[in-house]
N, C-alpha and C positions, 0 to 999 in steps of 0.2 A: 877278404874267408880264403882259404886255397879250397880246392876243388874235393879234397878226401873230407875235410871238414863237413864241406856241404853234403856231401854222400853220406859219411854218420847220421846228419840232421833228415834227410830222406827215407834214409833207412827205419828211424828212431818212430817215424811216422807210420810204419807197418807193424809196430810190436802188439801185443796183446794186451799192454797192460795200458788203462784207461789214461791216466795222469802221466805217462810218457810220450805216449801221442799227442794228449794236450801241450805238454812244456815242450817240445817239436814242432807242433802248428804254431806256437808264440814266436816260437824262434825264427822260423820262415818269414811270419808275418812281418816280424821286426826288421832281418835283413831285407827283404825284399825291397824294402823302401830306399836301399841303398843305390848307387849309380854303379850299371854295369852288371845287375845281379842277373836278368834276363840274356845276357849274354855268357856268364857263368855256367845257366842254368842249361844253356844247349850246350855248351864245351863239355859238361858233365852228361849229357845225355850222349855225346859223341867220343867220348875215353871209351877205348877198345876194353873186353873185357867185365867192363860194370854189370853188376847183379840185373839180371831183368825187371825185375821188380822194383827194384830203385830206378831206373831210367823209367820207367812205366809210370811212377810217383812224381819225378821228376817231370815228365814230359804232361802230365795233366797239371800241374801247377803252372806252367808256362803257360800252357791253354788259358786257363784260368785267370792271368796276367793279364794275356792278349784281350781276353774277352771284358775286363771291368776298367784296362788301363790305357788299350789305344785312343780310344777315344773317350774317357767317361765320360758321362751323365751327370747334366746339374748337381742331383743328388749326390751321386759319389762321388763328386769333389767338396761338396758341403760335406759328407762324412767323413773326411781325410784322405783319400786317393787322388795320387798325381797322375797324372800322366805320363807315360813313357819320354823321355826324352826322346828330340828327334835324335841325335845321331847315336843312339841308344837302337832307335828304329833302324836306321839305315844298315846299321850292322846286322840284326837280324833280317834285315830282305837279303843279305847279302850270303850270310849261311844258312838259312831255312829251308829253300829249294833242293841243295843236298843232301841235307840232313832228313830231310823227309825219304828220299830216295832211298840214303844207305842204309836206316831205320828197321826194327824189327818189326811186324805187321802190327802189332799191338800199339807200339810206340807211333807209327804212321800212321794209325788212324786219327788220334790225338794230335800230333804234329799236322797235319793235312788239315782238320779240323780249327786250329790254329790258324794255317794260312788262310782256308775259305775266309775266315773273321776278318784278316788285314782286307785281304782283297775289298771285302763289304763296306770298307772305307778309305782303302785308298788306290783301289786297281779304277781306271789308268792311269789318272792323273799323277797320283803320288810312286806311283810304281811301271813308269811307261816299257820298261824294260823286257817285263819277265813272263810276257806270251812270246817275246822272242826267242829270250834265257831258253823256258818248255821247250819251245819248236825246235832249237838246236838239238836237246839232250833226247826230245823226242826223235829225230834223225838220225842220230847217232845209234840210240840202243834199237832201233829200228834194224839200220844197218846191219850190228854187229848180232840182232839175233835174239836182241838181252830181253826176254820176253819180262820176266819179272819188273826188270824196270819202267817197261811200255806201261806195265799196267798200273804202276804207283802213278809215273805221269798223267796218263791218260786220265786216273780219277783226281789230278791235279786240278788239272783244266778243266774235268766235267762239274768240280764243285763251285770254279769262279764262273761257267757259262751258266750256271742254273737260273744266274740274276736277271737272265732274259725269258725265262719262262714268266707267264700269267703277265707283261709286260704290254701295252697297247702302243704300237706303230705312231701313234700320233705325239710320241713324246722322241720329238725331234734329237735330243741331246745322246738319247740312249741309241738311238736308230743310228746316229754319227758313232759312238763306240761301239755299236755292233759290227758295224761294217769295217771298222778298224781291227775287231778281235776275228773278222774272217779273213780278211786280208795278210794277217799273221799267219795265225793258225791251218786254216782250212787246207792249204798246197801240201804242208807236210802231215795232215792226218791223211789226206790220201795217197802221198808217198807209202804212209805207216800199213793202210787198210790194204794195200797192192800186194804189200809184203807178207804182211796174215795170211791174202788170201791163200800167195802159195806154201807159204807152210803149215794152213791146217791138213791140207791130204799127206802129208810128210810125216807129221807129227800122228797123224791115225790109222797111218801102215804101220810105222814103227812102234805103236803100241806107248808111246811114250805121252802118261797118264800126264806128267807135272807139267809138259809142256804145251798140251793140249788145253790143260785149264786154264792155265794162262793167254791163250791164244782166243779161248771164247768167251773170258773176261775179259779181255783185249774188245773185242769183237762188240760185248754188251756196252763198252764204256765209248766206244765211236759211236755207235746207233743214240746213246744220249745226247753226245755234242751236239750230232750233227743236228739232232732233237730240237736242243737249245737253240741253236746259231740261227734253225729255220721258224722259231718261234714268231717272230715280231713280221717276217715277213720273206720270201723265196729272192734275195738277190740274182743279180746276171750269174755271176761265180756260182753260186749252187745251183741254178737252173742249170748250167753247164756240166756240173759233175752228177746231176740229178741219177742220170743211166747207170751210172755207175753202183751208185747207192741203194737202187735199186733191182740192181742187180746179187749185189749184196744181203740184202734184208731178204731176198729169196733162198739164196744161199743156206744161209744159216736156218730160214723156217723149215728147209729140207734136210738140214744135216742131223744123223741120228747118230749116239754112239753108247753101246752099253759102258765102255771105259770112264764115264763122267754121271752114269746113276748112283744117287744118294739115298744111303742105305737108311737113315731118319725119314719116317714120314713126315715130318712137321718142318723138313728144310728144305729150300728151292736148290737144287744141282745149280751149277755154274750154268749148264746149257737153259735149264728154267727161267732163269733170269734174261741169258742173253734173248731168248725167244720171246719173253713178256717186253723187253724193250725194243724188239723188232716189231711186236704185234702196235703197241703203244705208238710208236712213231708211223707205222703205215697208215693206222685210222689218223692220225693227226694228217698227215697229206690227204687222208680219202676226205677229210671235212675241208680241208685249204685249198689243195689243187686239186680238183673233179676232172677238170680238162687237162691237165698234163700229166696224171696218171693213167691216165684210160689205156695204155699202151701196157701197164702193167698191171691193173684192177685183176685181170683173171687169173694170171697165176699166182699174185697174192692171196685171192680169194682162196683158189685150191688148195694152197699149199697150208693156211692157218687152219682150213677146216680140216684135212688130215693132221694139223697137231692136236687140235681140239677130239679129234678120233681118239689118240693116245695119252692124253692126259686125264690123270688117276682123279677121285674123290681125294686125296690125300691133302691133308693142309697147306702142306709145303708148296703144292701146283695153286694154291688159290688165285696169287695175284696173276701166274700167267693165262688161266681161264678166265679170270676176269676181263684180260686186257684184247685177249682173241674174241670173247663175246661181242666187248665194244667194239671192237674192229668191224665183225659179222653186222652189227646192228648197224654201224656208220654207213656198209655198204645198199642196205637194204632201204635206208633212208636219202641214198643217191640215185640220181639220174639214172645208175646201172644197176637195179636192184631185179634186173629180168633177167641176171645171171640166176638166182634160187632158182628158176624155176624149175617142173620138173621131178625127175626122183632127188633131186637135190635137195630140194624142198623138205620134204618126209624124213630125208638120212637125217639133216640138221635136226628137224626137231624132236625125231626120236631118240638119236643118239648122242644129241648134244645137251637139248633143250631142257628136256624131261630129266634126264638125271641131274643137274644143277638145279632144278626146282624140287627136288626132294629134299629133307630133312637129311642134317647130318648128325654123327655122334657128337660133333663139335660143339653143333649148335644145339641139344639138347647138355651139354656138359657146361656150356653156358648160362643157359636158362637156369640151372639149379646151382652152379658154382659162382657166377658174374653176373647178377640180373640188372645190376645199372649198365654195362656194355651191353646186354639183350636189348636192353630197354633204347638203349642210345641207338642200336643199328637199326630197328624193327619198328620203334614207335616215336621217334623225335627223325627221323630222316637221314639217320645217320649208317644205312645199309647202302653206299654208294660204292663202298669198296668190297659187297661181297656177291656170292655165286650166285644168290639166289637174287638179286636185286636185279645183277646182269642178265642172267635169264629172262628174267620179267622183264626188263627191258625189249630184249630180244622177242620177244613174243608180240609184246604190243605194236612192235614194228612189223614183225612178219603176218597180225594179223591186221594190219590197215592196209598193206598192201597185195597181200593170198589170203583174203577172207574167205572166199570160197574153200581154199582147199587146205589154208591151215586150219579155221574152225571145226570143221567136223572131224580135227583129230585130235585135240584139246577138250572136245565136247567129249567126246568118248573117253578120253586118259580121266577125265573129272567123273563119269559113269561110273567106271571100273571102279577107280580107288573107292569111290562109297559104297558102291557093291560089297567090296572086299570089308571095310568096315563093317558094314550091317551083317555082314557073315561072322565075323569073330573080333567083336570092338577092343577085346582086350590085348589081340595079339597084332590087331590091324589099326592100332587108332591114328600110327604114323600115315596113315593112305586116305583119311581123313583130313588130314593137317596139308596135307598136298593138295588135296581138291580146293581146299578154301581158298588156299595161297592160288593157285591156277584161275579160280573164280575172279579172285583182286584182280590179278595182273590182267586179267582180260578184261573188266569190266569197268577200270575207274579212270574216268578221263575227266581232265579239265582241274586235276587236284592242288589245292590250296592250302596253305596254313591256317588259315582259318577257319575255312570249309570244310574241308576236305576233298570227298570227290562231287564236281558238283554237276558232274553229267555220268549218263551211264553206256554203253558200249551196245548197240541194235543187234537185236537178235537174245538180248541175257534178261532173263526175265527174273530181275532182283529180290521182287516181293516174294514168290516161291520158292527160291532159296534160301530165304533168310528164315520164313515160316518153319521148312522143312529141315533146314541142318543147321541155322545159328539159334534159333530160338532156343531149341531142347538142351543145347548144352548150356544158354544163358537159365537154363529153368531146373537145371536135375540138381534133385536136392542134395546129393552130397558134394559140399564147392570143396573138396579135395580129389575129388577123382578125374585122371586127366586135365591136368593143371593145363599144360600146353595147348590143348582142344579151347579149352575156357578163357585164354590169352590171345588165340586165332580168333573165337568168335565174338570176344568182347573190339579187337583190332577192326575187325568188318563191322561190326555197329559203328564203331567212331570212323572210320575212312567213311562211311556211306549216311552221313548223320544229317545231311544238308536234304539227302535224296530219298531217305526212307519217310513215312506222313508222319505225323506230330503223335497221332494215337497209336503206331508202332512204337515211336521212340518214349511215350510216357510210359506203356507198358514196360519195356525193358527197365526204367529206372529202378523198380525195385528190386531186380533183379542185380543189377551194379550194386547196387546196396547191399544184397545178401552175401554177393563176391567180395565184398570187403573183408570178410571174416578169413578166408580162405589165407592159409599162412602163407604161401608160394608168394616171396616179393613181385616178381612178375605179375601176378595174376591181381592181388590188391592194387598194386598201381598202376596196371591197364585198368583196373574199374573206376579207379580215381582221374586217373587222365580223361576216361571215358566220361564220365560225370560233368568233371570241368569246362570239358568242349563241348557239351550238350546244353548246357546251361549258359554258355558263352556265345550263342548263333545268337545272329540276328535274323528280322526277318529280310523276306527279299519282294522285287518286285517294285509295284508303287506304294508299297507300304498303308501308311495310315492318313489323312488328312492332318494338316498339322504339325509333322512330324517331319523334321530334316532329315535328309539324305543319305547324312552324318551320324545321325543319333537315331536311327530305326530301332523301334521298339524288340524288346528280346522276343525270341521265339517263345521262351517257357517263360510267362509272369509268376511273381508268387503267390498267385494261387492254384497254379498248377503244381506247386511242390508241397503247398502246405498241408496235406497230409501224408507225406512220406517226410517233411522236414527232421520231425523229432529223431528217427531212426535212423536218417540219412547223416545227421551230425551225432548221434550216438554212435553209430558205425564208425567212423572218420576217423573219431578220437579212440576208439578203441580199438583200430588196426598201428596206433603209431606203439602200441605193444609187442606185435610182430617182432620177431627178431630182425636185426639191421632195420629196422625201420622208425627209429625214434623219432631221425630229422630226417625223414621220405619227404623231400619237398614238392612230390607227384599229389601228397596225402593232406599237405599243407595251402597250397594253391587251390585244391579241390574245396578245403573247409573253407576259404575266403571266396569261392566262388559260390557258394552256396549261401553263405552269411550276405556277402552281395547281393545276390537275386532275391534271398529273402524278404527282403525291403523291411516294413511295421510286422511284417508274419514273424520275427525273429523275438517279439517280444518277449513271448512265455518261457523260453529258451534263454534268453541270457543268463539264468544258474549255470546252467549245463556249460554254454560256453564259456561265461567268464571265470568257473571253476577249474575247466581243462585247461585253460588259454595261460592261466595262471600259473600252473604247474607249469607246464612246457616251458614258457619264459624263464623260470626257475632255475631250470638245468641246462637250456640255453646260455643264459647270463654265466653258470659257472665253466663252462667252455666251448663257448660257441665255433662248429665247426664248419655247416654250410652257407654261406651267405645267401645262396637261393633260398632256403628254406627259411632263416631270418627275416627276409623281404617280406615272402609271404605272410609271415607270420605279425608281422608290423601291420601288413595290409588288411589281415584280419582285425584287428584290434580297434584298425582307425573305420571300417565298415561297421563293426559292432557298433561301435558311440556312433557312429551316424544313422544306421537305422533306429536305435535304442532310441535317440533323440528324435527323430521320424515320428515314432510310433508313440511316444510322449504325445508329440504335438497335435498327431489327431486323433488322442483322445483313446488310444485303446487299453487305457489303465481307467475307464471310468468317470475322472475328473481332469482330463486335458482340458487346458484353456485354451480355442484354436488362434487366441492372440496371441498367444508366446512363439514368439522368433526361433528358427530352428540354431540359431546363433545363443542364446540364449539358455536355451537348452543343455547346445553342449557344455557352457559352461557350467551349469548346472550337475551335469552329469561328473565334471571334473572334481564338482565338490563333493559330492557323495547325497546329493539331495533327492535328484529330479528320479534318477537310476534307480533309487529305492521306492520309489512309486511304484516305477513299470514294474519292475520284479515281484515287489510282494505284491501284487495285482496277479500273479500268477502262482501263488500260495506257499512262495520261498520264505521264512526268515532270517536267509542267512543271504542277501543280496548284497548286505551294505561291507560284511566281510571279503565277499568276494570279489566286489569292486576295488577292495584296498589291498586283495593278494595281488590283483594285477598292478595297481599303481605300484604296490612295492616290490614287486619283482621287477618292474620296469627302472625303478632308481636303483636297484640291485641291495635293496635291505630285503631281512627275510621277514617273512608276513607270519602274522600267530598262529593261522592252521597248519597243519602238516601238510606241505604239497611236494616234500622231495622227488616224487616219484609221479609218472605219470600213470600206472597203475593206483595209486591210490585216488587218484583225481576222478576219476573215470570209473570207479567200480560199482558206484552205489547206483550208475546209470546203464548197469548191463542187463539186468533184467527185462525191463522195462523195453531196453531194445531192445533185446532178441525179439521178445513177442511182438513188437509191433512190425519187426522187419520181417517177422514169418508172415504174420497176416497178410502185411501188403505183397507182399511174394505171390 
């Protein structure tokens, strides 16, 4: 097939008609198996005057072929994919680097990604001359001041060297490969950096914006490359070059130009990206090379501090702010923390930390429009890349080092924010959010996934703060009022669940149940998370005689939750009817934990659980979407069967025979016999049909009762659920 015909097929993939697109895709799928196809695609991309959209479509097609056929998996081969022949691979390696350099930016991105995928498989053993080829091209481009080409070459090299990030220095094979990479590329990188340092002031004085952007982008990539090449340890060659690289970090950290300002507040400017890479590299070196970096630390800390002073709260500068605060945190945790003393410490706290602790409009928007992401960030430990998390880490580090100087500053801040809220709650509710977040950051110590905070910082009266500021939010009669503050209160309770006394936690449980009725996704999801984690708590310390260390009893036993068991389950099932929560895995995990913790106390509520779970299971079988939700659903069913059998064995029905084993009861439940006795003892006449519904749903058949929606399955329990919930709250 000639290039003109191939271009016509790629053009057809961009048509507005779905049938035309599908036909073109089938053609590409068929001809992609012919020998030399990938080389034809690369020649097409290199054709002068080719339509840009066709060129991009061809580049994407090439990248996908490389991804799946360069080294196909066994599953891909079984599915009919053949690997690219070796002679074709050799031809690709000859063409690709030059083509990446000459392509337009959008096509460059696709081809560069393809090159990185190839290097992940073949570099350096099967592509030994690649680095020397790139080094020669970089040297020539730097000598000619061809800044666009420098950027492209450095981007290719950066993609290759990313492989060294996160690797252990004990990997001798990779260490040898890294040494080879340094020998081939570092001298040329140093030469290019020298040329960039002389070109930067020239471009700045001439007002040459295009050259200035390329030069700063090149600095960004050189910092990333030096960081990657240093990750597994500093070699003598790198240590020899360290003074130069530290001087370049300082030069960029101290550089500023209005010519590089970004008009879009949600996008980082090229200078912001370079500053962020400089801060990340400096942070890495502080952690790895405290002694070698001592002569430069004072200048680096001052420069990063000044960068933070001019960083705005715009989302586009988030990455820079996070990297800079992480660097200051590393300094405060090192042996050189004393450089923060005096006025510098107060300025950092007031001008850097406090503004980044406050809630931003972007956070509120995420709370309302993307609750899943909000929960991931703030409830599941996924907030490592947020300003608030970085500011909180810096606060904790400063308090540990300078408690006498810093603690009063933040105590004053908390008091001021709470006073503002009390003066006008409707206008100043964000002030209370800041206060709660600061107390969380200052107080939580020894935090684990299983137990939350295991210690409280000295000088913090957690009980008083909980009773005066957190409990009122949980108790507020309007479940829809100040939803973000309710989420803060639930998060506070969840974090300190191991520290707060058991009676306080028991008293909070009915309020959490009531908050399940809040339509805000984050609030009812947080409430479900809190219920699940409270019930998952285990006793600590000596425990109970006869209880193995790995089997310590639950902090909340079945008798503790029995009074609110019915409203708790009813409210959890009702919460699935909230918008976008029909398959909320946090709710289902809470149901699983409640059913598992209830033990034999679940017997009177089997009709409620069976009916609701049958309806949910039918919906899931029609269109399964969330694997986590499905897992907790079946765990719930298993726990329900186990505890139902246990209740029957213990004689909760009044007719149980204590000699009957648990296994025989499980068998009888599956047959629909003993389960009928358990459920009928609670006054329900429909237990057999409910269990049949559940069995039918699990097998994919349609049961007799109408269970097509969750709303219909739990509607009969709403009135009793609400009355019980209110009385218990």
